[in-house]
C-alpha positions, 0 to 999 in steps of 0.5 A, a space after each residue: 614272490 621271491 621265487 617269481 623274481 628268481 625265475 625272472 632273473 634266471 630267464 633274463 640272464 639266459 636271454 642275455 647270454 643268447 643275445 651275446 652269443 648271437 652278437 659274437 657270432 655275427 661279429 665273428 662272421 662279418 666279412 667272411 663267407 663261413 661254411 654252413 652250419 650252426 653253433 648250437 647253445 651258448 658255451 656248450 655249442 654242439 658238444 653234447 651232440 658230438 659226444 653223445 653220438 659216440 656214447 650211443 655207438 654211432 659217432 659218424 652220425 654227427 658228421 653224416 647228418 650235417 653233411 646231408 643237410 648241407 650238401 654238396 658242401 664237404 665242410 660245415 661249422 659248429 662249436 664243440 669243446 668250447 671252440 668255434 670249429 670247421 669240420 672238414 670231411 672227405 679225401 680232398 679235405 684230408 689231403 688239404 689238412 695233412 699237406 698244409 701242416 705247419 703252413 696253414 694249420 697246426 695241431 691243436 688239442 682241447 684246453 683239457 690237455 693242459 690240465 691233464 698234461 700240465 706243461 712245465 713253467 719253461 714251455 707250453 703244451 704245443 712246444 712240448 708236443 713238437 719236441 715229442 714228435 722230434 724225439 719219438 722216431 728215435 725209439 721206432 727206428 727199424 733196428 729198434 722195432 726188430 728188437 721189440 718183436 721177441 719181447 712182444 711175443 714173450 709178453 703175449 705168451 705170458 699174457 695168454 697163459 695167465 689170462 686166457 688159457 684154462 678159461 671157458 669165458 673171458 672179456 676181451 677188451 679189458 684183457 686186450 688193454 692189459 696186453 698192450 699196456 704191459 707191452 708199453 710198460 716193458 718197452 718204455 720204462 722196463 716195468 715187467 711185473 704183471 702185478 705192478 703193471 696192473 696197479 699202474 694201469 687202473 687210472 689210464 681209462 679215466 685219463 683217456 676219457 678226460 682228454 676229449 671231454 667237456 672241460 668242466 672241473 667238478 667232482 664226478 665229471 670225466 674231466 675231473 677224473 682225468 685230472 686226478 688220474 693223471 696226477 696219480 700216474 705222474 707221481 708214480 712216474 716221477 718215483 720211477 724216474 728218480 730211481 732210474 737216475 740212481 741206477 744209471 749213475 751206479 751202472 745198474 741200468 743201461 742207457 739203451 734198455 728202454 725209452 726212459 733211459 734214453 731220455 735221461 741219458 741223452 738229455 741234451 739241451 734244446 735250441 734254447 739251451 733248456 734241458 728236460 726236467 722231471 715233469 717234462 719227462 714224466 709227461 712224455 712217458 705218460 703220453 707215450 703210455 697212453 698212445 702206446 696201448 689205448 688205440 692198439 687195444 681197441 684194434 685188438 678187441 675189434 679184431 676178435 669181434 670180427 673174427 668171431 662174426 666172420 668164420 671164413 675170415 678167421 680161417 684165412 688168418 688161422 691158416 696164415 698164422 699156423 704156417 708161421 707157427 709150424 715153422 718155429 722151433 720149440 721156444 723160438 720167438 717171432 722175428 721180423 721175417 715172420 711179421 712180414 709173412 702176415 700179409 693177409 692178417 694185416 689186411 684183416 686188421 686194416 679192414 677192422 680199423 676201417 670199420 672201427 677206427 681207434 682214432 676217430 679223428 683229430 684237431 687242427 688250428 688255423 694259423 691264418 685266414 685261408 679259403 677252402 672250397 669257397 669258404 673262408 676259415 678265420 685265423 684261430 678257428 679250430 678244424 676237425 677231420 674224421 676218419 669215418 667221413 672216408 672210411 664209410 663213404 661209398 665213393 671211397 670204399 664201395 659197399 662200405 659196410 661190407 667186411 672185405 680185406 681184399 681192399 688192401 691188396 695191391 696198391 690198396 685204397 686211394 690216398 687220403 681215404 684210409 686214415 686210422 693213423 692220420 697222414 702227412 707230416 703228422 702221420 702217427 709215428 708209432 704206426 709200425 709199433 702198433 702193427 707189430 703189437 697187433 700182429 703178435 696178438 693175432 698170432 698168439 690168440 688165433 693159434 690157441 683158440 677159436 671163440 664165439 661172442 656171448 652177446 650177439 648184438 652187443 652195442 658199441 660205445 665211443 668215448 673217445 675210443 670205440 669199445 664194446 659196451 659189455 667188454 666183448 665177452 666170448 666163449 673160448 674153444 681151444 685148439 686140440 693141438 697148439 704148436 710150442 711157443 
């Protein structure tokens, strides 16, 4: 009897939640012609469908299945990550969102971001993000990027010597992450010891997964692991910050040696007279370390994957890189001029990022009610754009499943169709930095090895970045002669 009563109460609560959800949607929609679509289950919405298509390696299915259902509309409504959301697809939608930044829309992140990157008591996450975007271009000016190239080449050489050379088999993805993370640590905080870097890197996988996850803070959930990992990294960063302050005061560190020193030495007040405190700086460095290695490591991994699958593409890259390698004196590092010669290699990298975009998409928030394509988007609704909606669209890229680097010759793809770095005012400010670290990686691996995949049909998991399910194990075939680095 008690069991029957308990089941009845659970059913009553469940039905009540559904009723409230339907009523809420009705009230939300009253007076609006909302885009077509469904909001899914109460609270959860369609989050599981959204995330699970990525876990199965086909994140575009969430988008394309709904576009097919609601065509010709290029916009549909849903509820993901606990928010009412309009998903906007195609080049025209990309142009609209990118062109209306800070007019009709502004950047938005899931609520999980505030726990993984807790803002200081002085400000909030949106204000911090705006400050960060104003700060970043300073670090990626042309003259700074030129200085980074020899550093990247030096680290790539050490990475290849330590992790690749003399090995019969390797797993590419974890090694690519070590390379890009080592670079980020060196350039952002002058951390160069590989043992220290490796220890520091361990929590970052959990942070990335926790950012785009269902925000359920229970032991064992991705969200919970992300919070714990961010706390570990933040403690380490605050210790580094405190030591750097002492070193700057004693002239043991240079104000220009890296991004951390720049932040500390040039910690001028903002328009409200507030200085960055240690938590602010730690959060900014943490965000830079994630952004500075995660997406690039995914791109490097998939470059290796596609070069293994397409020998004729590999040969084109190899020819270009060997011409550069043969022009270098023993011990001479890559330069800005060398990078500019890697045109075919970068076209290949772009085609890889078209088919396997490291950044699947991004979120916005409506600043006011607005109309788009005959539909009204209410103020406060979230919006989502997705790279695959153009990257794999035959109207944007004929034969979209075909690997064709010539798409990027001449003037390249039509505007707003190729968006691995976003677009408009919120174009990724680290785009050129990413180009450098990717091309330096390509140069150093191609001039040393050919390789073959050990799992021909290895699956792909997207969570939130695309990664090979087994880490992309390959068998290495060293070239008989390799020019001196």
